[in-house]
N, C-alpha and C positions, 0 to 999 in steps of 0.2 A: 503494500500500500504506500510505501514511501515514495515511489515514483509518481503516484497520483497526487500526493501532497506537494512534492517538489514542482510538479507542472501545474499546480494550482487547480487541479480538477477535483480536489477534495479538500474540505476544510476540516482540520483536526481541532476538536474542542479541548481535549486534555489527553494526557498519557497516564497510564496506570502504574508507572514505575516510581521508584523513590526519588529519582532525579530527572530533570529535563533531558531530552535527547540533544546531543551536540549538533545533530543535523536539523533540528527543529527547535532552536533555543527559545523561541517566542511562545511555544506551546506549554502551558502550565501543567503541573501534575494535579491529580485529583486532590491530593493533600493540600496543595496551595489554594485550591478552590473551596476548602473546608470539609472535604469528604475524607474520612479516615480509612482510605482504601489504597492498598498496594497490591497489585495483582500481576506480577511478572511471571514469565514462563521459566520454570526451574528445570535444570538438567542435572541428573544425578546418576549415581551408579550404586547398585545394591548387590550384596552377596548373601547367600543363604545363612540362616542362623547356624552357629556352630563351626563356621570356618575358622581354622587356626589363626590366632592373632598375627603370627608371622606372615601368613599368606595375605591377610588383609593389609598389613603394613607394606608389603611389596606392591600390591595393587594400588594402594593410596599414593605411594611414591611415584609409580609409573604415571598415574593420572595427573599428578602435580607437574611432572616433566612435560606432559602433553600440554597442560594449561599454560605453562611458561614458555612454550615454543613460539617463536616469532610468527610462524605460519598460522598457528591457531589464533594468536593475537590479532593478526590481520583479518582472518576469517570472522572473528567475533566483532571486530570494528565494522567491517563491511556489512554484516548482518544485524548490526545494532543490538548486540547482546549486552546486557548489563553484566559485565565480566567480573565475577566474584568467585574466588576459589574457597571452598570450605573443606577442612579435613573431616574425617569421619565423626568425631565428637561434635564439632560445630554443626555439621549437616544434620545429625540426629536432633540437636537442639532446635535448629531451624524448622525441621519437619514437625516437631512437637508443637512449636509456636504456631505454625501454619494450621495445624489441625485445630487448635483452640480458636484461632481466628475464624476458620471456616464454620466451626460449630456455633460460635457466637452469631455470625452472620445468618446462618440457617435458622437459628432460634428467633432472631430479630424479624425475619420475614415469614415466620410461621411454618417453616418446613421441617423443623425439628422440635419435638416436644421438650419442655423444660425438665 
């Protein structure tokens, strides 16, 4: 949709990310407009429960190397990814927080019973 925005064939009212997009700096975030909503697309990697800690550490280190690779950085920039790397502990905390946010939202709109 970015091409539609850049050619002025579409007007973007707000973005759902935490920060404004560099390629659309005049478009505010929903938070800036007073809505406590951040809805970015997350990308993650999961392994089955019980995987040895050593194996998980090897995979985590490999994924960190991929994330730090200049080719990935260029890909993320080109595709307007909010580029944030989280280790396994931080990612687990992030997922737990997102679950609570989702449950709160669903309760607010009546789709989840209290």
